[in-house]
C-alpha positions in Angstrom: 61.2 -16.6 -8.2 57.8 -17.7 -8.9 56.3 -16.5 -12.1 53.5 -14.4 -10.7 56.0 -12.7 -8.3 58.3 -11.9 -11.2 55.2 -10.4 -13.3 54.6 -8.1 -10.4 58.3 -7.0 -9.9 58.4 -6.2 -13.6 55.5 -4.0 -13.1 57.0 -2.2 -10.1 60.4 -1.9 -11.5 58.5 0.7 -14.1 57.4 3.0 -11.3 60.0 5.2 -10.2 59.1 6.2 -6.6 60.2 9.8 -5.2 57.8 9.7 -2.2 57.2 12.9 -0.4 54.5 11.7 1.8 53.5 8.2 2.4 49.7 7.7 1.8 47.5 5.3 3.6 47.6 1.6 2.8 50.9 2.0 0.7 53.3 1.3 3.3 54.8 -1.5 1.3 56.4 0.9 -1.1 59.8 1.3 -0.3 62.9 2.8 -2.4 64.3 -0.6 -2.9 61.8 -2.1 -5.2 63.2 -5.6 -5.5 62.7 -6.1 -1.7 59.0 -5.6 -2.3 58.5 -8.7 -4.3 58.4 -10.8 -1.0 55.2 -9.0 -0.3 53.2 -10.5 -3.3 49.6 -9.8 -1.7 50.7 -6.3 -0.5 52.0 -5.6 -4.0 49.1 -6.7 -5.8 47.0 -4.3 -3.6 49.3 -1.3 -4.3 49.2 -2.1 -8.1 45.5 -2.0 -8.2 45.1 1.2 -6.2 47.7 2.9 -8.5 46.0 1.9 -11.8 42.6 2.4 -10.4 43.4 6.0 -9.4 46.7 7.1 -10.8 46.1 10.7 -10.8 45.8 10.8 -7.1 49.2 9.3 -6.7 50.9 12.7 -8.5 50.4 14.1 -5.2 53.1 12.0 -3.5 55.3 12.2 -6.7 54.9 8.7 -8.0 55.9 8.6 -11.4 54.0 6.3 -13.5 54.6 5.4 -17.1 51.7 5.9 -19.2 51.8 2.4 -20.6 51.1 1.1 -16.9 48.0 3.3 -16.7 44.7 1.6 -18.3 43.8 3.3 -21.6 40.4 4.4 -20.0 42.2 6.4 -17.3 44.5 8.5 -19.5 43.2 11.9 -19.8 42.3 12.6 -23.2 41.4 16.2 -24.8 37.5 16.6 -25.6 38.1 16.2 -29.0 39.8 12.9 -30.3 43.3 13.3 -31.4 42.7 11.7 -34.9 40.0 14.1 -35.5 42.1 17.1 -34.4 44.8 16.1 -36.6 42.5 15.7 -39.6 41.0 19.2 -38.9 44.4 20.8 -38.7 45.4 19.3 -42.1 42.2 20.4 -43.9 43.0 24.0 -42.5 46.5 23.8 -43.6 45.1 22.8 -47.1 43.1 25.7 -47.3 45.6 27.9 -46.1 47.6 26.8 -49.0 44.7 27.5 -51.5 44.1 30.9 -50.2 47.6 32.2 -50.6 47.6 35.1 -52.9 50.4 33.5 -54.9 48.1 30.4 -55.5 44.6 31.9 -56.0 45.3 33.2 -59.3 46.4 29.9 -60.6 43.1 27.9 -59.6 40.4 30.1 -58.6 37.6 30.4 -61.6 40.1 28.7 -63.8 39.9 25.8 -65.9 38.7 23.1 -64.7 35.8 24.9 -63.0 35.0 21.9 -60.9 38.1 22.7 -58.9 36.7 26.0 -57.8 33.4 24.4 -56.9 35.1 21.6 -54.9 37.1 24.1 -52.8 34.0 26.1 -51.8 32.3 22.7 -50.9 35.5 21.5 -48.8 35.5 24.9 -47.1 31.9 24.6 -46.2 32.5 21.1 -44.7 35.7 22.1 -42.9 33.6 24.9 -41.4 31.0 22.5 -40.2 33.3 20.2 -38.7 35.1 23.2 -36.9 31.7 24.5 -35.5 30.7 21.0 -34.4 34.3 20.5 -32.7 33.8 23.7 -31.1 30.4 22.8 -29.6 31.7 19.4 -28.5 34.7 20.7 -26.9 32.7 23.3 -24.8 32.5 22.9 -21.0 29.6 21.5 -19.6 30.2 22.4 -16.1 28.1 25.6 -16.3 24.9 24.0 -16.8 25.2 22.0 -13.4 26.5 25.4 -11.8 23.4 27.3 -13.1 21.0 24.3 -12.0 22.7 24.8 -8.2 22.0 28.4 -8.3 18.6 28.5 -9.6 17.9 25.6 -6.9 19.0 27.9 -4.0 16.8 31.0 -5.4 13.7 28.8 -5.5 14.7 27.5 -2.0 15.0 30.7 -0.4 11.9 32.3 -2.2 9.7 29.5 -1.1 11.0 29.4 2.1 10.4 33.0 2.9 6.9 32.8 1.5 6.0 29.7 3.4 7.2 31.3 6.6 4.7 34.3 5.7 1.9 31.6 5.2 2.5 29.9 8.3 2.3 33.1 10.3 -0.7 34.4 8.4 -2.6 31.0 8.9 -1.5 30.9 12.4 -3.1 34.2 13.2 -6.4 33.1 11.3 -6.5 29.9 13.1 -6.0 27.8 10.1 -3.4 25.4 11.8 -3.8 22.8 9.4 -2.7 24.8 6.6 0.1 26.5 8.5 1.3 23.0 9.6 1.9 22.0 5.7 4.7 24.7 5.5 6.0 25.0 9.0 9.5 23.8 7.6 12.9 24.9 8.3 15.1 26.1 5.6 17.1 22.9 6.0 14.1 20.9 4.9 13.7 23.0 1.7 17.3 22.3 0.9 16.9 18.5 1.2 14.3 18.6 -1.5 15.6 17.8 -4.9 14.5 18.3 -8.5 10.9 17.1 -8.9 10.2 16.9 -5.3 11.1 20.7 -4.7 9.3 21.6 -7.9 6.0 19.9 -6.6 6.5 21.6 -3.1 6.9 24.9 -4.5 3.9 24.6 -6.9 1.5 23.5 -4.0 2.7 26.3 -2.2 2.3 28.6 -5.2 -1.0 27.4 -5.3 -2.1 27.8 -1.8 -0.8 31.6 -1.6 -2.5 32.3 -4.6 -5.7 31.1 -3.3 -5.2 32.9 0.1 -4.3 36.1 -2.0 -7.3 36.0 -4.1 -9.8 35.1 -1.3 -11.9 37.1 1.3 -8.8 37.5 3.4 -6.6 39.2 0.7 -6.1 42.2 2.7 -4.8 40.3 5.5 -2.6 38.3 3.2 -1.1 41.3 1.9 -0.2 42.5 5.4 2.1 39.4 5.8 3.7 39.9 2.3 1.5 37.5 0.6 0.5 39.5 -2.8 0.6 39.1 -6.6 4.2 40.5 -6.7 5.8 37.9 -4.1 3.7 35.1 -5.7 5.0 35.9 -9.3 8.6 35.8 -7.7 7.9 32.4 -6.6 6.2 31.3 -9.8 9.4 32.8 -11.7 11.9 31.1 -9.6 10.1 27.8 -10.0 9.9 28.2 -13.7 13.6 28.8 -13.9 14.6 25.9 -12.0 12.3 23.6 -13.8 14.2 24.4 -17.2 17.4 23.6 -15.4 16.4 20.3 -14.1 17.2 18.5 -17.4 19.9 21.0 -18.4 23.0 19.1 -17.4 21.8 15.6 -18.8 20.7 17.5 -22.0 24.1 19.0 -22.4 26.0 15.7 -21.8 23.6 14.0 -24.4 24.2 16.9 -26.7 27.8 16.2 -26.5 27.6 12.4 -27.2 25.8 13.3 -30.3 28.3 15.7 -31.5 31.1 13.5 -30.6 29.5 10.7 -32.7 29.0 13.1 -35.6 32.6 14.1 -36.0 34.0 11.2 -37.9 31.3 11.3 -40.6 31.9 15.3 -40.8 35.3 14.5 -41.3 34.9 11.9 -43.8 32.8 14.2 -45.7 35.5 16.7 -46.0 38.2 14.4 -46.5 36.1 13.1 -49.7 35.9 16.5 -51.2 39.7 17.2 -50.6 40.5 13.8 -52.3 38.5 15.2 -55.3 40.5 18.3 -55.2 43.6 16.4 -55.4 42.2 14.3 -58.2 41.9 17.7 -60.3 45.2 19.0 -59.0 47.6 17.8 -61.8 45.8 19.9 -64.4 47.4 23.0 -62.9 51.0 21.6 -63.3 51.6 22.7 -66.9 53.2 25.8 -66.1 56.1 26.7 -63.6 54.1 28.4 -61.1 51.4 25.8 -61.4 53.9 23.0 -60.6 55.1 25.1 -57.6 51.4 25.4 -56.3 50.8 21.6 -56.8 53.9 20.7 -54.8 52.9 23.1 -52.0 49.5 21.6 -52.0 50.6 18.1 -51.9 53.0 19.2 -49.0 50.1 20.7 -47.0 48.1 17.3 -47.2 50.4 15.5 -44.9 48.7 14.6 -41.6 50.9 15.6 -38.4 50.1 13.8 -35.3 49.8 16.6 -32.6 48.5 14.2 -30.2 50.2 12.8 -27.0 53.9 13.0 -27.1 55.8 9.8 -26.4 57.7 9.0 -23.2 60.9 10.8 -23.3 62.9 8.0 -21.5 62.3 4.3 -21.9 61.0 2.3 -18.8 63.5 0.5 -16.8 64.3 -3.3 -17.7 62.3 -5.7 -15.8 63.9 -7.0 -12.5 65.4 -10.6 -13.1 66.2 -12.7 -10.2 
């Protein structure tokens, strides 16, 4: 068997098929995986499809071992596993220190620097907790809020624009009426700054009409200070949300970048606490406290669990 065919067969051998529904363009996949080695070109296409979009193949019950999926496609928790493990360790240490049986041993006792360092470590841990909570907060709400505000502005602008068209048409100002003689779908197609600019132009025109000599007639068509204020508010609200999703994403990136440094700052303080720890081991209760604290400093990896079963052996011709 050629080397490249053997390599492909080795990859396919690690994929256990339990196909409920055959998707398009994967008709080469059969229960007999070794028979597929004759279709080298088709197999290459299948492998690329699966590794590029492994999630969609879960719908057809294709079990793909994690080590066959590119690292960038593996779903990660919002906060890095290593940072999460370190944070859990810091909390465990503080819980140990705060146990009633331990407080009397170290709190406000010599060396006093120990109490000071514990307070500083507690504050550093809380800063890390706060940053991690903000970093892990969902960002979909900003986009949803933007879509809601966009629709509200489109509806308000369309309603007031139709009133302006009717008023100007009856007054014989067909040029002004033509500017806003648009269906609702035309307002729906406007996006971001284009929608804002069109709404602001409408706001200026209806304001001029409501404040001019024909203000009485404009009011008869529903063009007045109240309806103009409604348009102004919706335009202001939407303008504030145009950049909200991007700002939220940028803020998350900044928080993500800050987490390692915040964790290092806390780790340094806990290291200093441990440097002072032996001074409490000169009594039986103090020795027990020291042992408990040192046990609490161990970092337990709570990240992704390993595969429960090893991958099958490669196919050998």
